[in-house]
N, C-alpha and C positions, 0 to 999 in steps of 0.2 A: 768625282770629288778630287779636287786639287789639294795637295798638301805642301805647305811651305817647307822646303828642305832644311832651311836653317833652323826653323822652330823644331822641326823633327829631330835634327842632330842635337840641339841643346837638351831637349827633353829626354832623349835617348840616354844621354850621359847622366842625367839626374834621376832617371828611373832604374834603381838598382836594388840590391838585396834589402837594404834598410827600409825600403818601402813596403816590403812583403811582411804583413802581421799575421801571426797565427793565433787562431781562436779556439780550435778544438781537434781532437784526435779523429781518426778514421776507423776505429775498431768496430763499430757497430753497424757499418753500412752493409756488409755482407750478410750479417745475421738478420737485419730488418730492413731490406732494401726498399719496401714500399713506404716506409717512413720518410725516405729521403727523395724518391722520384715519383711518388703517388701510387704506382702499382707495378706489377711485374709482367703485365700483358703488353700488347702492342703499344698501347699509350706510353708506358714506361720505357720501352725499347727505343721509340722515336725521341722521347725526352732526353736521352743520352746525347743524341746529335744536337739538340737544341743547347744543351749545356756548353758543348764545346764551341759552337757557333756563337753563343753569347759572349764568350771572351773576345772573339774576333770583333764582334759588333761593338763591345765596350772600347776596343782600340780605335774603331771608327768613330764613336761618339767623342772620344777624346782628341780626334783630328789626326790620327797616325795610321790609318788603314783605309784603302779605297777599294780593294778587291778581295773577296773571299771565295774560295773554291771548295766545293763539297763533292765528294765521290762516294757512290755505293759501289764497292769492289765485287769482283766476281765471286769472291768467297764470302760475301755479305759482311765483310768488315767495312768500316767507314774511314775516309780520309777527310780532314778539314785543314786547309791551308790558307794563310792570309799573308798580307804585305805589311804588317804592323811592325812594331819595334822589336818583337821577339821577347820571350819571357826572360827575365834576368837570370844569369847563370852564375854570377859571382858568389863569394862565400857569404853565407847568412850567419852572423856572429852568435846570435842567441841559440839557433838550432844546430850549429857546428856542422852544417853541410850546405851543398849548393842551393841557391834560392830556388832553381828550377825543381829540384827534388822536393823542396818543402811544398811548392805550389801543387806538384803532382801527387803528393802522398799524404798531405795533412788537410782534412776537411775545413772548409771556410778559411783557407789561407790564400792571400792574394793581394795584388795592388788595389783592388777595388775598394778595400777597407781603409785605405790611405787616401784621404780626399785631395792630397796633392798630386796623386797619380791619375785618379778618375773623379771627376765632379759628380756624375751620375753613372749608375751601373745597372744595366738589365739583369745581369747575372746575380745581383743581390737577392732576387726572388728564388733563385735555385740553390744548389749545394756545391757548385764548382765542378772543375774538371777532375778533381781528386775522386769524387764520387763515381764518375765514369770509369776511372782507373780501377777503383775497387770492384766494380761490377763487370770487369773485362778479364778474360782469361790471359789476354796479352795486350800491351799498349806500348806504342813507340812514339817518342817525342823527339822532334828535330827543331832546333832553334838556330836561326840564320841572324847572326848578330856580331858586330865588331869584325866583320871580314872572315868569320869562322862559322863552321857548321858543328853545333853541339848536339849530342845525342844521349839518350838514356831510354832503356826499355824496362818494362814492369810486368810482373805476373800477379793477377789479383791484387793489385795495388802495392805490391812490394818490389823495390828496385832490384834488377838483375845484375846491376853493375853501377858503379859511380859515373856521374856525368863525364863524357869524354869528347875530345875533338875528333871529327871524323873527315873533315875537309875544309876547303876554303869557300867562302860565300861572297857573291857579288851583289847581294841584296839583303834585306832584312825581313823578318817574319817568323811565323811559328807554323810547324806542320805536325798535326796529331793523326795517328792512325790507331783504331782500337777494334778488338774483337769481342763483342758482348758475350758473357758467360751463358752458355746454352743451358747449364744446370740450374740457373736462376730464373731466366725468363721463360714464360709459357709460349710466347711468339718469338719467332727466330728470323722471319724474313721482313726485310725493310720494304715499305711501300713508297715508291717513287712519288705517287700523287700526294701522299700526306706530307712528305718533305717538301715537295714543290709548292704546296699551299703555304707553308710556313716561310719558305725562303721568298716567295712573292710578297707575303705580308711584310716581312722585314725590309725588303727593298722599298715598298710603298712608305713604311714608317721612318725610313732613314734616307731621305732623297740624296742622290749622288753616289750612293754606294752600288757597286757592281757585285752580284752574287751569282755564280755559276753552279749549276747542279748537274752532275753527269752520272748516269747509271751505266756501269761497265758490264753488267749482266746482259749478255746479248739475247734478243728476242728470237722467235723462231726463224726469222729471215736473216739472222745474223747481225741485226743493227743494234746500235746503242742509243739510248735517249739522252738528250742534253738540252738544257734551257739556260739562258741568261736573263737574269732579273735586274732591271735597273729603272729607276724613276727620277726624272728630273723635277717633277712637280709635286712629288710626295702625296700628301693626303688628297689633293685635288684629283689626282689619277686614281687613287684608291677608291674614293667615293664614286667616281665615274665607273670604275670597273665593277663594284658591287651592285650598282644601279643599271648596268648596261643593258639588261633584259626587260627593264620596266619603261614605261612611257613617262617621259619627263613632263612635269607641270610646265616648266620652262628650262631653257638649257643652262642658265647661270649657275655656278657653284658659289655659295656665300662662303668665303674663306678668310681665315685669320691665322697669322704666324707671329706671335709676340711674346713678351715676358711681362708678367705681372707679379709683384711682390716676390721676386726672385725665382718665379716658376716659369719656365719655358712652356708656352701653350700653343698648340696647332690644332685647328678645327676646320673640317670641311662639311658643308651642309648642302643637301640637295632635296628638292621636293618632287615627288612623282604622283601618278594618279591612282596608286594602289591604296590599300585600306589598312596597311600594317605599319608599325613603327619599327625602324631598324637602326639602332644606335650601337656602334661598336666603339668601346673605350679601351684605352691603353695607358699604362704607366710604365715608363722605361722599357718600352717594347713588349710588356707582359699584357695579354688580354685580360682586362678586369671584367670577367664574365658575370660577377655579382654586382658590378657598379661600384658605387662608393661616393665619396665627397666631390670628386670632379664631375661625375654624372649628375649629381644633385645640383651642383652650381650651374651646369649647362641647362638643365631643365627649368630651373628657376628663372634663369635669364631669358630663356626662349618664351616662357609663359608670360612674364612681366612685360617684356619689350612688345611682343605681338598684341597683347591685350590692350596696352597703352595706345599703340598705334591705331587699333580698331576702334577704341573708344574716341580717340581724338578725331578721326575721319568719320564718326557717326555711322560706321558700317554695321555695327551690331544693333542699332536702333531699329532699322528696317527688318532685320532677321527675326526679332521677337523670340529669341531662343537663348537659354542660359548656357553659357560656354564654360567648359571645365578644362583643366590643365592638359589632359590627355588629348582634347580635340586639337590642340596645337601641334601635336606630334604625329597625327595620322598622315600617312604618305610621306613621312620624313625618313630620309636616309642621312646619317651623320657618322663621321669618324672623329673621335676626340683622342688626341696623344699629348700627354704631358710628361715632363721630366722632373723627378723629385729626388733630391739628394739622399734623404733619409726616409724612404717610403714605409708606411706601417700598414700591413696587410692584415685583414680580418676575414671573418666568415668561414663557412663550412670547408671551402677549398682554398682558403688563404688568397682569394682573387678579389677581395673588396677593399678598396682603399680607405684607410681610416684617418688620413691627415686633415685635421679640421681646417688648417690655413688654405687649403687648396680651393675649397668651395667658393670663398669670396673672390679668389684670383680668377678663377674660371667664369664665375658670374660677371665680374667686371669687364673682362676681355670680350666675351660673347655678347653682352649687353651693348657695349660701344659699338661693335662691328655691325651687329644686327640693326641698331638703330639707324646708323649711317646708311646701310643698304636699303632700308625701307624708305627712307627720305629720298634718296637718289634714284630709286626705281619704282615709282608709284604704280605703274602697270602690273609688275610682278608682285608687288605688295598686295594689290587687290586680289590677284589670283590666289595668293596664300590665304588671305582672309575668307574668300569665298569658300575655299577647301575647308577651313575651319568650321564655318557655319554648317556645311554639309555633313562634316564629322559628328557635330553636336546633334543634328537631326537624326543621323543614324544611330547614335548612342541611345538617344531616347526610344527609337524604334526597337532597338535590340532589347532594352529593358522591358518593353511592353510584350515583346515575343517570348522572353524568358518567363515572365510573370503569367502569361497565358499558358505555357507548357507546364509550369510548376503548380498550377491550380488543378491540373488533372492528376490522376494517380501516376506517378512517374514510372512505375513498373508495370503498368497494364499493358503497354504496347499496342493498345487498340486492336488486338487480334490480328496484327500484321504478320506476314510470313517471317519477318525478322524478329519475332519475339524472343526475349531473353529466356534461356533455360539456365536458371541459377544453380549455384552449388549450395550444399547444406551447411558447410562450415562458414561462419560469419567473421572469423578473424582474418582480415585483409592479408596479413603476413602469410597465411597458408593458401591463399586463393588466387587463381589465374583466370582471365577471361580470354577466350579464343574469339577473335573476330573472323568469321569464316565466309569465304566467297560462295555464294549460291545456296539454294535450299537442299539440293541433293547432298552436297558435302556437309552442310549443316546438320542434316538428318543422320548421316553417318557419324559425325562428331558427337552428337547427342547421345547416340547408342554406345559408342565406343569409349567415352570419356570416364574418368573417375568422378562420380557424382558428388563426392564429398568435397572436392577442392577445385574442380574445373567447371566453369560457366561457359556456355556457348551463345554467341550472338551472330546469327546468319545475317549477311547483308545481300542486297540484291544488286548485282552488277557494279558498274563504276559509280562511286559516290561522287559528290560535288567537288569541284576543284575550288577550294576556299581561297586560293591565290587571286582568283579573278572576280570575286564578288564582294559586296559590301558586308561589313562585319556581321550585321544582324540577320542576314540571309541564312547563315549557317543554322541558326536556331529555329528556322522555319522549314529547314530541309529534313525529311523524315529519317533518312539513314543516319545522318550526322547527329541529329538530336538523339536518336536511340543510343548511339555510342556515348555520348556526353552524359545522358541519364543513367545508362547501365553502370558507368564508371563511378557515378557519385560525385563528380566534379561540378562545382558551382561557380558561376560568374556573377559579377556585380556586387560583391560583398565588400570590396575595397573602395571607399569613396574617392580616393585619389586616382584610381585606375580601375575602371569597370570591366576592362578587358582582361584583367589578371585573374587567372583561375585559382580557385581555392580547393585544396586537396585534403582538408581535414576529414572529409567523409569518403575518401577514396576507398573503394570496396575490393580492389584487387591489387596485390603487389606486383604481379606480372600481367602485362597485356600483350597478347601473342597475335600477330597478324598471320593468318593461314590462308593462302591462296594457291592457285595452280601454278605450276612450274613452266609458264609460258610468257609470251610478251604481254598478253592481257593481264595475267596475274601480277607481273611486275609493275604494270601500270597502276593497278589497284593498290599494290603495295605503296607506290609513290604517292598516289592521291591520300592515302591514309597517313603516311609519314608527313605529308604536307600539313594535314589537319593538326597532327600532334605538334609539329614544330611551330606552327603559327598560333594555335590556340592553347596548347598544354605543353609548353617546352620543358617544364620541370620534370614531366614523366620521362623525357629522354635524358636530360641532364642527370637525374637520380637514378638512372639504370633500370627503369620499369618497363621500357618498350623492347619487344623482340619480334623477330620474324621466324616462323616455323619453316623447316626444310623437309619437304616431302620427298621421297625417292623418286628418281626418273625411271628406274628399272627394277624388275625382280628377275634375277639370273638364277638358273638352276640347271644342274646336271646330276642325275641320279638322286642320291640322298643329300647332296650339297645345294644349299639354297642361300641366296644372299641378296638383300636389297642394296641397290647401288644408287648413290645420290649424285653422281656425275659420270661423264664418259670415262674419266680416269679410273674411277671405282669399277666400272663395268670392264674396262681393258684389263685391270688386275685380276678380275675373276677368270676372264678368258685365258690370260697367261697361266694362271694357276691350275685350272681344271680342263682347259681345252688345248694346251700346249700352243697357245697364241692364235688358234683358230676357233671360229664359231661352229664347225662340224660337231653336232651332238649336244649343243648348249641351247637351252630354251631361254629366250630373252622376251620378257613382257615389258612393254613400255607404257608407263602411266602418262596419259596426256592431261589428267585432271584428278583432283582429289575424289570426285565422285565415282571413279573407277574402282576405288578401294572399298571393301566392306568395313564395317566398324572395327573388326578385330585387327585388320591390316593397318587401318589408320591409327589405332591405339599403339599397336607394336611399333610402327615406324616413325610416327610424327608427334604423338601426344604423351607417350609414357616417359615420365621424368628420368627414368633409369636408363632409357636407350636413345631418346630423341636427340636431334641436334638443333639447337636454337642459336640464331645470330642475334646478338645484342645490338641494338641501334644506338650509336654514340655520335657525338658531335665533336670531332677533333679540333675544328677551327670554325668559329661562329661566322666570320665574315665569308669564308669559303662556302659554308652551308647556305647562307643567305643567298649568295650569287647562284648556287647550283639550283636551289628550290625555285627562285624567280625565273631562271632559265628554263627548267623542266616544265614549270607550269604556266609559262607565258603563252602568248598567242601563236608563236611560231612552233608548228608541231614537228618540224624536222630536226632541230637539235635535241628535242626530248627523246624522239624515237632512236636517234643515233646513240645518245648517252645511255639509254636503257639497254640496247642491244650490245654496246660495248661492255657494260658493267654487269649484265645479267650472268647468272651461274647456269642457265640451262643450255648454254652452248648452242647446238644445231637443231634444237627440238622443232623449230618452225622452218627449217631449211627445206 
């Protein structure tokens, strides 16, 4: 991204303390951190980085920053450095202190609230760098501006000294380093992959910006990880990346980058041969996972334009099938990115756009572009319409399959080995369903469980890979259908979208996948997670899906006995009771759940007081979409490599 130096110099001189507006104090952040950053687990920890990077992105959106560097330091602190204008350091008359100190210590204070400084701002969704400061035991800010380096340090949001000059600068920009407060956060280690996914996403959403991520924590070989994210084509490259593991219906990307009614709109659309709809929407770089008016405008334009084209070309007359709006979106991957000066967010997680004026703007832009594309590309247009007709036929087949299943007693199970052993408590809040691999483990689980609150559903071997089959086939598959029926989830109740799951009769607050700690077990985990992600995503989004963690070893010496969940656990036992050597220590390795008796399975894996559950979360929807399509695609190699790299059972199959 090139920056006009003259414009930059003029703007820098006009961007000063008077542009910094103060809205609110900082006192409550440390008392109730989850109110400001969502939670205090891994998600909140990583959100701190996003807040700081957002400030640099805002500088880039305004045209004054082209390069952002992010470092995970060896001590697990974070450094973010940009080549923007630098935070103003001059005197703030109203606050009677440096503008830098105001920005760093007052919540919701910054140039983004002054529309002369920033037209749009991604950071408006968050709470600003001052929140990061409040939740850090130590933070240091350096501003490179006006030929000088200015510096101030803070402890838990309080300045340690006034802003001072510490040297001369031959460039401009801001450098932030912070150490998250370990007494506040329950997770303390930064994940390179989580940060990499977000930096990649930001590079796609802001074409021309370069973002470098470097992990200075050396691996076992003494190496550091570093990646540079840069996209010249923006959303075109983004949609191609998300769709890279799928077979394209045709290679064209339907693309627009325009402004309607004062709203900058960028959209990239690609069709593939799969059976799922994957639309990722953003407002000011924020992933609006609950959609909103921009998504509604997109869907309306897509349906109206394609339907009109199909009717005008008489394509639907031959098909003799009724087309619904959702049929136009099957096999569709799209990324929508808009910029709004005053976004209004709604919904459970404040990620649903409510601005009414946006729907019409997006609808107009997409409708015009799509109409032109269809007229100029009749061959590709026919392929889309043919795909739509197939989707309609599959939707009708799915309805018939569901009706056929629901006519039977849904809990009878037909005498299958995978029959549900239900719990006696009927309050879903108290109940949990264990999906257990194999009849042997299922038998142990049924005997060892708490019959009041724990239900068991054994499944036989590897279930259906729903990524590769038409939608209605899942309802015809015995094991998948047993899971859907046991959960009480229903499909087809929403006339606008028959694929939307209805959870009103959800029977369990927790669904727990329990499989062997080996490659096959991890593969089954992945197949089941794919089922939930594609068919019942709200179960993951609302925190209802978990993976059980059975132990790998039972280590004992004399009266000392301990279940060990990984090799590090085992090594700690050896160090403690065997002086670093296995002479005299008995180590039993569990290769499967079936090797444990009911009491052991309860004690190690099922007892809510002692078990270790891993909650399945989606940190980044676009990254999850890519990973699932890659894992469950035709190419076995990448899937196995990914599972082996990310599994926790280490060398169990070596």
